[in-house]
PDB file with one MODEL, atoms N, CA, C and O in Angstrom:
MODEL        1
ATOM      1  N   MET A   1       0.603  -1.175  -0.262  1.00  0.00           N
ATOM      2  CA  MET A   1       0.386   0.309  -0.242  1.00  0.00           C
ATOM      3  C   MET A   1       1.040   1.139  -0.089  1.00  0.00           C
ATOM      4  O   MET A   1       2.029   1.095   0.643  1.00  0.00           O
ATOM      5  N   PRO A   2       0.649   2.183  -0.774  1.00  0.00           N
ATOM      6  CA  PRO A   2       1.439   3.049  -0.929  1.00  0.00           C
ATOM      7  C   PRO A   2       0.995   4.215   0.612  1.00  0.00           C
ATOM      8  O   PRO A   2      -0.052   4.287   1.256  1.00  0.00           O
ATOM      9  N   SER A   3       1.898   4.739   0.710  1.00  0.00           N
ATOM     10  CA  SER A   3       2.107   5.931   1.608  1.00  0.00           C
ATOM     11  C   SER A   3       2.194   7.440   1.986  1.00  0.00           C
ATOM     12  O   SER A   3       2.829   8.269   1.335  1.00  0.00           O
ATOM     13  N   LEU A   4       1.676   7.624   2.805  1.00  0.00           N
ATOM     14  CA  LEU A   4       2.235   9.438   2.238  1.00  0.00           C
ATOM     15  C   LEU A   4       3.216  10.106   3.171  1.00  0.00           C
ATOM     16  O   LEU A   4       3.247   9.715   4.338  1.00  0.00           O
ATOM     17  N   TYR A   5       4.348  11.467   2.615  1.00  0.00           N
ATOM     18  CA  TYR A   5       5.207  11.191   4.093  1.00  0.00           C
ATOM     19  C   TYR A   5       4.822  11.830   4.926  1.00  0.00           C
ATOM     20  O   TYR A   5       3.816  12.419   4.530  1.00  0.00           O
ATOM     21  N   PRO A   6       5.112  12.125   6.146  1.00  0.00           N
ATOM     22  CA  PRO A   6       4.195  12.187   7.664  1.00  0.00           C
ATOM     23  C   PRO A   6       3.102  13.469   7.529  1.00  0.00           C
ATOM     24  O   PRO A   6       1.986  13.529   8.045  1.00  0.00           O
ATOM     25  N   ASP A   7       3.742  14.438   6.707  1.00  0.00           N
ATOM     26  CA  ASP A   7       3.255  15.666   7.142  1.00  0.00           C
ATOM     27  C   ASP A   7       2.618  16.387   5.292  1.00  0.00           C
ATOM     28  O   ASP A   7       2.332  17.511   4.879  1.00  0.00           O
ATOM     29  N   VAL A   8       2.630  15.854   5.056  1.00  0.00           N
ATOM     30  CA  VAL A   8       1.576  15.977   3.567  1.00  0.00           C
ATOM     31  C   VAL A   8      -0.275  16.310   3.749  1.00  0.00           C
ATOM     32  O   VAL A   8      -1.051  16.914   3.008  1.00  0.00           O
ATOM     33  N   LYS A   9      -0.486  15.590   5.107  1.00  0.00           N
ATOM     34  CA  LYS A   9      -1.735  15.561   4.752  1.00  0.00           C
ATOM     35  C   LYS A   9      -2.326  17.124   5.833  1.00  0.00           C
ATOM     36  O   LYS A   9      -3.341  17.818   5.762  1.00  0.00           O
ATOM     37  N   GLY A  10      -1.066  17.161   6.792  1.00  0.00           N
ATOM     38  CA  GLY A  10      -1.231  18.571   7.018  1.00  0.00           C
ATOM     39  C   GLY A  10      -1.403  19.743   6.624  1.00  0.00           C
ATOM     40  O   GLY A  10      -2.178  20.673   6.845  1.00  0.00           O
ATOM     41  N   ILE A  11      -0.281  19.460   5.815  1.00  0.00           N
ATOM     42  CA  ILE A  11       0.130  20.238   4.866  1.00  0.00           C
ATOM     43  C   ILE A  11      -1.491  20.830   3.834  1.00  0.00           C
ATOM     44  O   ILE A  11      -1.981  21.960   3.836  1.00  0.00           O
ATOM     45  N   LEU A  12      -1.940  19.666   3.110  1.00  0.00           N
ATOM     46  CA  LEU A  12      -2.823  20.091   2.777  1.00  0.00           C
ATOM     47  C   LEU A  12      -4.064  20.908   3.180  1.00  0.00           C
ATOM     48  O   LEU A  12      -4.464  21.931   2.625  1.00  0.00           O
ATOM     49  N   TYR A  13      -4.805  20.050   4.633  1.00  0.00           N
ATOM     50  CA  TYR A  13      -5.366  20.850   5.061  1.00  0.00           C
ATOM     51  C   TYR A  13      -4.866  22.125   5.650  1.00  0.00           C
ATOM     52  O   TYR A  13      -5.708  22.969   5.958  1.00  0.00           O
ATOM     53  N   ALA A  14      -3.790  22.334   5.817  1.00  0.00           N
ATOM     54  CA  ALA A  14      -3.714  23.796   5.957  1.00  0.00           C
ATOM     55  C   ALA A  14      -3.876  24.720   4.147  1.00  0.00           C
ATOM     56  O   ALA A  14      -4.606  25.635   3.766  1.00  0.00           O
ATOM     57  N   LEU A  15      -3.053  24.089   3.617  1.00  0.00           N
ATOM     58  CA  LEU A  15      -3.874  25.079   2.277  1.00  0.00           C
ATOM     59  C   LEU A  15      -5.215  24.759   2.020  1.00  0.00           C
ATOM     60  O   LEU A  15      -5.631  25.510   1.137  1.00  0.00           O
ATOM     61  N   LYS A  16      -6.017  24.026   2.378  1.00  0.00           N
ATOM     62  CA  LYS A  16      -7.569  23.878   2.331  1.00  0.00           C
ATOM     63  C   LYS A  16      -7.857  25.257   2.955  1.00  0.00           C
ATOM     64  O   LYS A  16      -8.198  26.233   2.288  1.00  0.00           O
ATOM     65  N   ASP A  17      -7.654  25.256   4.583  1.00  0.00           N
ATOM     66  CA  ASP A  17      -8.315  26.050   5.449  1.00  0.00           C
ATOM     67  C   ASP A  17      -7.596  27.772   4.832  1.00  0.00           C
ATOM     68  O   ASP A  17      -8.439  28.639   4.604  1.00  0.00           O
ATOM     69  N   LYS A  18      -6.634  28.002   4.690  1.00  0.00           N
ATOM     70  CA  LYS A  18      -6.387  29.255   4.032  1.00  0.00           C
ATOM     71  C   LYS A  18      -6.820  29.848   2.507  1.00  0.00           C
ATOM     72  O   LYS A  18      -6.492  30.872   1.907  1.00  0.00           O
ATOM     73  N   GLY A  19      -7.916  28.460   2.086  1.00  0.00           N
ATOM     74  CA  GLY A  19      -8.447  29.111   0.502  1.00  0.00           C
ATOM     75  C   GLY A  19      -7.942  29.006  -0.023  1.00  0.00           C
ATOM     76  O   GLY A  19      -8.121  29.857  -0.893  1.00  0.00           O
ATOM     77  N   ILE A  20      -6.503  27.878  -0.438  1.00  0.00           N
ATOM     78  CA  ILE A  20      -5.758  27.684  -1.341  1.00  0.00           C
ATOM     79  C   ILE A  20      -6.285  26.508  -1.804  1.00  0.00           C
ATOM     80  O   ILE A  20      -6.496  25.516  -1.107  1.00  0.00           O
ATOM     81  N   ASP A  21      -6.583  26.657  -3.445  1.00  0.00           N
ATOM     82  CA  ASP A  21      -7.272  25.265  -4.061  1.00  0.00           C
ATOM     83  C   ASP A  21      -5.927  24.296  -4.524  1.00  0.00           C
ATOM     84  O   ASP A  21      -4.956  24.767  -5.117  1.00  0.00           O
ATOM     85  N   VAL A  22      -5.983  23.688  -4.361  1.00  0.00           N
ATOM     86  CA  VAL A  22      -5.158  22.328  -5.069  1.00  0.00           C
ATOM     87  C   VAL A  22      -5.776  21.451  -6.035  1.00  0.00           C
ATOM     88  O   VAL A  22      -6.954  21.094  -6.027  1.00  0.00           O
ATOM     89  N   ALA A  23      -4.859  21.126  -6.886  1.00  0.00           N
ATOM     90  CA  ALA A  23      -5.752  19.880  -8.140  1.00  0.00           C
ATOM     91  C   ALA A  23      -4.288  19.087  -8.433  1.00  0.00           C
ATOM     92  O   ALA A  23      -3.093  19.377  -8.362  1.00  0.00           O
ATOM     93  N   ILE A  24      -5.061  17.971  -8.785  1.00  0.00           N
ATOM     94  CA  ILE A  24      -3.952  16.827  -9.820  1.00  0.00           C
ATOM     95  C   ILE A  24      -3.544  16.760 -10.928  1.00  0.00           C
ATOM     96  O   ILE A  24      -4.558  16.684 -11.623  1.00  0.00           O
ATOM     97  N   ALA A  25      -2.505  16.734 -11.690  1.00  0.00           N
ATOM     98  CA  ALA A  25      -2.560  16.441 -13.112  1.00  0.00           C
ATOM     99  C   ALA A  25      -1.886  14.727 -13.299  1.00  0.00           C
ATOM    100  O   ALA A  25      -1.350  14.156 -12.349  1.00  0.00           O
ATOM    101  N   SER A  26      -1.988  14.293 -14.235  1.00  0.00           N
ATOM    102  CA  SER A  26      -1.451  12.821 -13.911  1.00  0.00           C
ATOM    103  C   SER A  26      -1.905  12.741 -15.788  1.00  0.00           C
ATOM    104  O   SER A  26      -2.918  13.101 -16.387  1.00  0.00           O
ATOM    105  N   ARG A  27      -0.165  11.874 -16.419  1.00  0.00           N
ATOM    106  CA  ARG A  27      -0.647  10.924 -17.772  1.00  0.00           C
ATOM    107  C   ARG A  27      -0.606  10.096 -17.364  1.00  0.00           C
ATOM    108  O   ARG A  27       0.189   9.411 -18.007  1.00  0.00           O
ATOM    109  N   SER A  28      -1.334   9.120 -15.882  1.00  0.00           N
ATOM    110  CA  SER A  28      -1.429   8.188 -15.956  1.00  0.00           C
ATOM    111  C   SER A  28      -2.769   7.528 -16.983  1.00  0.00           C
ATOM    112  O   SER A  28      -3.777   8.204 -17.190  1.00  0.00           O
ATOM    113  N   SER A  29      -2.620   6.363 -17.465  1.00  0.00           N
ATOM    114  CA  SER A  29      -3.468   5.155 -18.415  1.00  0.00           C
ATOM    115  C   SER A  29      -4.716   4.518 -17.700  1.00  0.00           C
ATOM    116  O   SER A  29      -5.606   3.820 -18.184  1.00  0.00           O
ATOM    117  N   THR A  30      -4.513   4.994 -16.297  1.00  0.00           N
ATOM    118  CA  THR A  30      -5.171   4.097 -15.407  1.00  0.00           C
ATOM    119  C   THR A  30      -5.549   5.151 -14.224  1.00  0.00           C
ATOM    120  O   THR A  30      -5.044   5.212 -13.103  1.00  0.00           O
ATOM    121  N   PRO A  31      -6.569   5.958 -14.775  1.00  0.00           N
ATOM    122  CA  PRO A  31      -7.077   7.149 -13.483  1.00  0.00           C
ATOM    123  C   PRO A  31      -7.909   6.656 -12.569  1.00  0.00           C
ATOM    124  O   PRO A  31      -8.020   7.161 -11.452  1.00  0.00           O
ATOM    125  N   GLU A  32      -8.676   5.452 -13.027  1.00  0.00           N
ATOM    126  CA  GLU A  32      -9.211   5.173 -11.730  1.00  0.00           C
ATOM    127  C   GLU A  32      -8.940   3.989 -10.997  1.00  0.00           C
ATOM    128  O   GLU A  32      -9.897   3.328 -10.593  1.00  0.00           O
ATOM    129  N   ILE A  33      -7.805   3.632 -10.772  1.00  0.00           N
ATOM    130  CA  ILE A  33      -6.597   3.153  -9.766  1.00  0.00           C
ATOM    131  C   ILE A  33      -5.456   4.149  -9.152  1.00  0.00           C
ATOM    132  O   ILE A  33      -4.698   3.920  -8.210  1.00  0.00           O
ATOM    133  N   ALA A  34      -5.568   5.445 -10.047  1.00  0.00           N
ATOM    134  CA  ALA A  34      -5.166   6.367  -9.301  1.00  0.00           C
ATOM    135  C   ALA A  34      -5.741   6.902  -8.147  1.00  0.00           C
ATOM    136  O   ALA A  34      -5.316   7.004  -6.996  1.00  0.00           O
ATOM    137  N   LYS A  35      -7.026   7.293  -8.796  1.00  0.00           N
ATOM    138  CA  LYS A  35      -8.239   7.795  -7.910  1.00  0.00           C
ATOM    139  C   LYS A  35      -8.446   7.177  -6.906  1.00  0.00           C
ATOM    140  O   LYS A  35      -8.782   7.714  -5.850  1.00  0.00           O
ATOM    141  N   THR A  36      -8.206   5.376  -7.139  1.00  0.00           N
ATOM    142  CA  THR A  36      -8.845   4.597  -5.640  1.00  0.00           C
ATOM    143  C   THR A  36      -7.470   4.357  -4.788  1.00  0.00           C
ATOM    144  O   THR A  36      -7.418   3.489  -3.917  1.00  0.00           O
ATOM    145  N   ILE A  37      -6.503   5.091  -5.070  1.00  0.00           N
ATOM    146  CA  ILE A  37      -5.024   5.328  -4.387  1.00  0.00           C
ATOM    147  C   ILE A  37      -5.169   6.106  -3.582  1.00  0.00           C
ATOM    148  O   ILE A  37      -4.726   6.074  -2.434  1.00  0.00           O
ATOM    149  N   LEU A  38      -6.387   7.630  -4.528  1.00  0.00           N
ATOM    150  CA  LEU A  38      -6.023   8.833  -3.116  1.00  0.00           C
ATOM    151  C   LEU A  38      -6.802   8.375  -2.567  1.00  0.00           C
ATOM    152  O   LEU A  38      -6.488   8.197  -1.390  1.00  0.00           O
ATOM    153  N   ASP A  39      -7.870   8.015  -2.853  1.00  0.00           N
ATOM    154  CA  ASP A  39      -9.050   7.447  -1.667  1.00  0.00           C
ATOM    155  C   ASP A  39      -8.738   6.747  -0.687  1.00  0.00           C
ATOM    156  O   ASP A  39      -8.851   7.063   0.498  1.00  0.00           O
ATOM    157  N   LYS A  40      -8.244   5.556  -1.216  1.00  0.00           N
ATOM    158  CA  LYS A  40      -7.193   5.291  -0.216  1.00  0.00           C
ATOM    159  C   LYS A  40      -6.732   6.107   1.167  1.00  0.00           C
ATOM    160  O   LYS A  40      -7.196   6.202   2.303  1.00  0.00           O
ATOM    161  N   LEU A  41      -5.764   6.554   0.581  1.00  0.00           N
ATOM    162  CA  LEU A  41      -4.671   7.567   1.076  1.00  0.00           C
ATOM    163  C   LEU A  41      -5.601   8.468   1.820  1.00  0.00           C
ATOM    164  O   LEU A  41      -4.973   9.052   2.704  1.00  0.00           O
ATOM    165  N   GLY A  42      -6.862   8.799   1.793  1.00  0.00           N
ATOM    166  CA  GLY A  42      -7.823   9.534   2.209  1.00  0.00           C
ATOM    167  C   GLY A  42      -6.859  11.011   1.733  1.00  0.00           C
ATOM    168  O   GLY A  42      -6.022  11.602   2.416  1.00  0.00           O
ATOM    169  N   ILE A  43      -7.211  11.245   0.683  1.00  0.00           N
ATOM    170  CA  ILE A  43      -6.579  12.692   0.287  1.00  0.00           C
ATOM    171  C   ILE A  43      -7.519  13.185  -0.948  1.00  0.00           C
ATOM    172  O   ILE A  43      -7.654  14.384  -1.193  1.00  0.00           O
ATOM    173  N   GLN A  44      -8.333  11.881  -1.916  1.00  0.00           N
ATOM    174  CA  GLN A  44      -9.040  12.723  -2.667  1.00  0.00           C
ATOM    175  C   GLN A  44      -9.741  13.334  -2.523  1.00  0.00           C
ATOM    176  O   GLN A  44      -9.789  14.232  -3.364  1.00  0.00           O
ATOM    177  N   SER A  45     -10.290  13.353  -1.951  1.00  0.00           N
ATOM    178  CA  SER A  45     -11.352  14.928  -1.164  1.00  0.00           C
ATOM    179  C   SER A  45     -10.486  16.225  -1.082  1.00  0.00           C
ATOM    180  O   SER A  45     -10.849  17.394  -0.950  1.00  0.00           O
ATOM    181  N   MET A  46      -9.365  15.740  -1.185  1.00  0.00           N
ATOM    182  CA  MET A  46      -8.661  17.397  -1.207  1.00  0.00           C
ATOM    183  C   MET A  46      -8.065  18.243  -2.113  1.00  0.00           C
ATOM    184  O   MET A  46      -7.224  19.142  -2.072  1.00  0.00           O
ATOM    185  N   PHE A  47      -8.488  17.902  -2.631  1.00  0.00           N
ATOM    186  CA  PHE A  47      -7.809  18.090  -4.086  1.00  0.00           C
ATOM    187  C   PHE A  47      -9.343  18.636  -5.401  1.00  0.00           C
ATOM    188  O   PHE A  47     -10.172  17.827  -5.818  1.00  0.00           O
ATOM    189  N   VAL A  48      -9.312  20.255  -5.809  1.00  0.00           N
ATOM    190  CA  VAL A  48     -10.425  20.509  -6.339  1.00  0.00           C
ATOM    191  C   VAL A  48     -11.078  19.926  -7.567  1.00  0.00           C
ATOM    192  O   VAL A  48     -12.239  19.519  -7.536  1.00  0.00           O
ATOM    193  N   ALA A  49     -10.233  19.882  -8.781  1.00  0.00           N
ATOM    194  CA  ALA A  49     -10.418  19.656 -10.044  1.00  0.00           C
ATOM    195  C   ALA A  49      -9.632  18.679 -10.603  1.00  0.00           C
ATOM    196  O   ALA A  49      -8.682  18.329  -9.903  1.00  0.00           O
ATOM    197  N   GLN A  50      -9.781  18.057 -11.830  1.00  0.00           N
ATOM    198  CA  GLN A  50      -8.825  17.653 -12.851  1.00  0.00           C
ATOM    199  C   GLN A  50      -8.752  18.120 -13.642  1.00  0.00           C
ATOM    200  O   GLN A  50      -7.589  18.087 -14.046  1.00  0.00           O
ATOM    201  N   ARG A  51      -9.515  18.754 -14.376  1.00  0.00           N
ATOM    202  CA  ARG A  51      -9.255  19.104 -15.722  1.00  0.00           C
ATOM    203  C   ARG A  51      -8.945  20.807 -15.091  1.00  0.00           C
ATOM    204  O   ARG A  51      -9.620  21.836 -15.061  1.00  0.00           O
ATOM    205  N   ILE A  52      -7.867  20.511 -14.738  1.00  0.00           N
ATOM    206  CA  ILE A  52      -7.878  21.766 -13.777  1.00  0.00           C
ATOM    207  C   ILE A  52      -7.977  23.524 -14.664  1.00  0.00           C
ATOM    208  O   ILE A  52      -8.750  24.454 -14.432  1.00  0.00           O
ATOM    209  N   HIS A  53      -7.522  23.478 -15.081  1.00  0.00           N
ATOM    210  CA  HIS A  53      -7.980  25.223 -16.352  1.00  0.00           C
ATOM    211  C   HIS A  53      -9.051  25.272 -16.172  1.00  0.00           C
ATOM    212  O   HIS A  53      -9.613  25.996 -15.350  1.00  0.00           O
ATOM    213  N   LYS A  54      -9.684  24.289 -17.122  1.00  0.00           N
ATOM    214  CA  LYS A  54     -10.980  24.047 -18.001  1.00  0.00           C
ATOM    215  C   LYS A  54     -11.767  24.312 -16.935  1.00  0.00           C
ATOM    216  O   LYS A  54     -12.664  25.052 -17.341  1.00  0.00           O
ATOM    217  N   LYS A  55     -11.928  24.039 -15.498  1.00  0.00           N
ATOM    218  CA  LYS A  55     -12.693  23.658 -14.491  1.00  0.00           C
ATOM    219  C   LYS A  55     -12.337  24.960 -13.848  1.00  0.00           C
ATOM    220  O   LYS A  55     -13.263  25.760 -13.984  1.00  0.00           O
ATOM    221  N   THR A  56     -11.692  25.270 -13.433  1.00  0.00           N
ATOM    222  CA  THR A  56     -11.165  26.440 -12.578  1.00  0.00           C
ATOM    223  C   THR A  56     -11.114  27.613 -13.158  1.00  0.00           C
ATOM    224  O   THR A  56     -11.392  28.549 -12.410  1.00  0.00           O
ATOM    225  N   LYS A  57     -10.749  27.980 -14.671  1.00  0.00           N
ATOM    226  CA  LYS A  57     -10.600  28.801 -15.213  1.00  0.00           C
ATOM    227  C   LYS A  57      -9.424  29.929 -14.723  1.00  0.00           C
ATOM    228  O   LYS A  57      -9.387  31.125 -15.011  1.00  0.00           O
ATOM    229  N   ILE A  58      -8.727  29.354 -14.108  1.00  0.00           N
ATOM    230  CA  ILE A  58      -7.543  29.672 -13.509  1.00  0.00           C
ATOM    231  C   ILE A  58      -6.406  30.477 -14.256  1.00  0.00           C
ATOM    232  O   ILE A  58      -5.504  29.850 -13.700  1.00  0.00           O
ATOM    233  N   PRO A  59      -5.962  31.050 -14.782  1.00  0.00           N
ATOM    234  CA  PRO A  59      -5.073  30.572 -15.981  1.00  0.00           C
ATOM    235  C   PRO A  59      -3.820  30.242 -15.267  1.00  0.00           C
ATOM    236  O   PRO A  59      -3.566  30.518 -14.095  1.00  0.00           O
ATOM    237  N   TYR A  60      -2.819  29.411 -16.395  1.00  0.00           N
ATOM    238  CA  TYR A  60      -1.927  28.912 -16.267  1.00  0.00           C
ATOM    239  C   TYR A  60      -0.628  29.763 -16.373  1.00  0.00           C
ATOM    240  O   TYR A  60       0.466  29.230 -16.560  1.00  0.00           O
ATOM    241  N   ALA A  61      -0.761  30.851 -16.270  1.00  0.00           N
ATOM    242  CA  ALA A  61       0.491  31.802 -15.152  1.00  0.00           C
ATOM    243  C   ALA A  61       0.204  31.914 -13.800  1.00  0.00           C
ATOM    244  O   ALA A  61       1.141  32.371 -13.146  1.00  0.00           O
ATOM    245  N   ASP A  62      -0.848  31.625 -13.146  1.00  0.00           N
ATOM    246  CA  ASP A  62      -1.347  32.105 -12.021  1.00  0.00           C
ATOM    247  C   ASP A  62      -1.326  31.165 -11.147  1.00  0.00           C
ATOM    248  O   ASP A  62      -1.693  31.359  -9.988  1.00  0.00           O
ATOM    249  N   MET A  63      -0.754  29.654 -11.725  1.00  0.00           N
ATOM    250  CA  MET A  63      -0.704  27.984 -11.035  1.00  0.00           C
ATOM    251  C   MET A  63       0.786  27.550 -10.606  1.00  0.00           C
ATOM    252  O   MET A  63       1.564  27.708 -11.547  1.00  0.00           O
ATOM    253  N   LEU A  64       1.080  27.306 -10.044  1.00  0.00           N
ATOM    254  CA  LEU A  64       2.322  26.920  -9.296  1.00  0.00           C
ATOM    255  C   LEU A  64       1.768  25.255  -9.450  1.00  0.00           C
ATOM    256  O   LEU A  64       0.756  24.638  -9.117  1.00  0.00           O
ATOM    257  N   PHE A  65       3.338  24.866 -10.308  1.00  0.00           N
ATOM    258  CA  PHE A  65       3.097  23.375 -10.904  1.00  0.00           C
ATOM    259  C   PHE A  65       4.620  22.755 -10.309  1.00  0.00           C
ATOM    260  O   PHE A  65       5.696  23.290 -10.575  1.00  0.00           O
ATOM    261  N   PHE A  66       4.506  21.829  -9.669  1.00  0.00           N
ATOM    262  CA  PHE A  66       5.927  20.859  -9.363  1.00  0.00           C
ATOM    263  C   PHE A  66       5.441  19.050  -9.997  1.00  0.00           C
ATOM    264  O   PHE A  66       4.482  18.280  -9.941  1.00  0.00           O
ATOM    265  N   ASP A  67       6.858  19.114 -10.580  1.00  0.00           N
ATOM    266  CA  ASP A  67       6.840  17.569 -11.446  1.00  0.00           C
ATOM    267  C   ASP A  67       8.220  17.208 -10.949  1.00  0.00           C
ATOM    268  O   ASP A  67       8.918  18.011 -10.329  1.00  0.00           O
ATOM    269  N   ASP A  68       8.473  16.369 -11.147  1.00  0.00           N
ATOM    270  CA  ASP A  68       9.421  15.325 -11.028  1.00  0.00           C
ATOM    271  C   ASP A  68      10.226  14.557 -12.458  1.00  0.00           C
ATOM    272  O   ASP A  68      11.350  14.072 -12.591  1.00  0.00           O
ATOM    273  N   GLU A  69       9.217  14.696 -13.276  1.00  0.00           N
ATOM    274  CA  GLU A  69       9.311  14.013 -14.669  1.00  0.00           C
ATOM    275  C   GLU A  69      10.083  15.367 -15.704  1.00  0.00           C
ATOM    276  O   GLU A  69       9.523  16.355 -16.179  1.00  0.00           O
ATOM    277  N   HIS A  70      11.438  14.978 -15.800  1.00  0.00           N
ATOM    278  CA  HIS A  70      12.098  15.637 -16.773  1.00  0.00           C
ATOM    279  C   HIS A  70      11.816  17.007 -17.564  1.00  0.00           C
ATOM    280  O   HIS A  70      12.152  18.185 -17.449  1.00  0.00           O
ATOM    281  N   ARG A  71      10.556  15.778 -18.935  1.00  0.00           N
ATOM    282  CA  ARG A  71      10.176  16.261 -19.681  1.00  0.00           C
ATOM    283  C   ARG A  71       9.173  17.228 -19.414  1.00  0.00           C
ATOM    284  O   ARG A  71       9.143  18.222 -20.140  1.00  0.00           O
ATOM    285  N   ASN A  72       8.311  17.104 -18.459  1.00  0.00           N
ATOM    286  CA  ASN A  72       7.381  17.743 -17.694  1.00  0.00           C
ATOM    287  C   ASN A  72       7.700  19.625 -17.569  1.00  0.00           C
ATOM    288  O   ASN A  72       6.976  20.587 -17.824  1.00  0.00           O
ATOM    289  N   ILE A  73       8.900  19.532 -17.140  1.00  0.00           N
ATOM    290  CA  ILE A  73       9.765  20.819 -16.117  1.00  0.00           C
ATOM    291  C   ILE A  73      10.614  21.303 -17.055  1.00  0.00           C
ATOM    292  O   ILE A  73      11.440  22.114 -16.637  1.00  0.00           O
ATOM    293  N   ILE A  74      10.647  20.951 -18.545  1.00  0.00           N
ATOM    294  CA  ILE A  74      11.786  21.938 -19.479  1.00  0.00           C
ATOM    295  C   ILE A  74      10.695  23.070 -19.742  1.00  0.00           C
ATOM    296  O   ILE A  74       9.601  22.507 -19.772  1.00  0.00           O
ATOM    297  N   ALA A  75      10.577  24.224 -19.912  1.00  0.00           N
ATOM    298  CA  ALA A  75       9.759  25.295 -20.353  1.00  0.00           C
ATOM    299  C   ALA A  75      10.617  25.796 -21.551  1.00  0.00           C
ATOM    300  O   ALA A  75      11.663  26.437 -21.653  1.00  0.00           O
ATOM    301  N   LEU A  76       9.172  24.873 -22.956  1.00  0.00           N
ATOM    302  CA  LEU A  76       9.531  25.216 -24.054  1.00  0.00           C
ATOM    303  C   LEU A  76       8.795  27.096 -24.590  1.00  0.00           C
ATOM    304  O   LEU A  76       9.077  27.580 -25.686  1.00  0.00           O
TER     305      LEU A  76
ENDMDL
END
């Protein structure tokens, strides 16, 4: 079973308490499995959208994006 770093839930709750929306983006070919894992970790409800820009209308320039995959980090 996957697990979270100890402070992750606290950070997510602190962001939510401050009114900061958090969303997830993924290239997973099995999104239902990813959602199940988030649910088992108890954090699926912490995220506001899956089609982030389309659903929130927040401009990309106002989003903060974290990634560990090199091809997603390079600015074109």
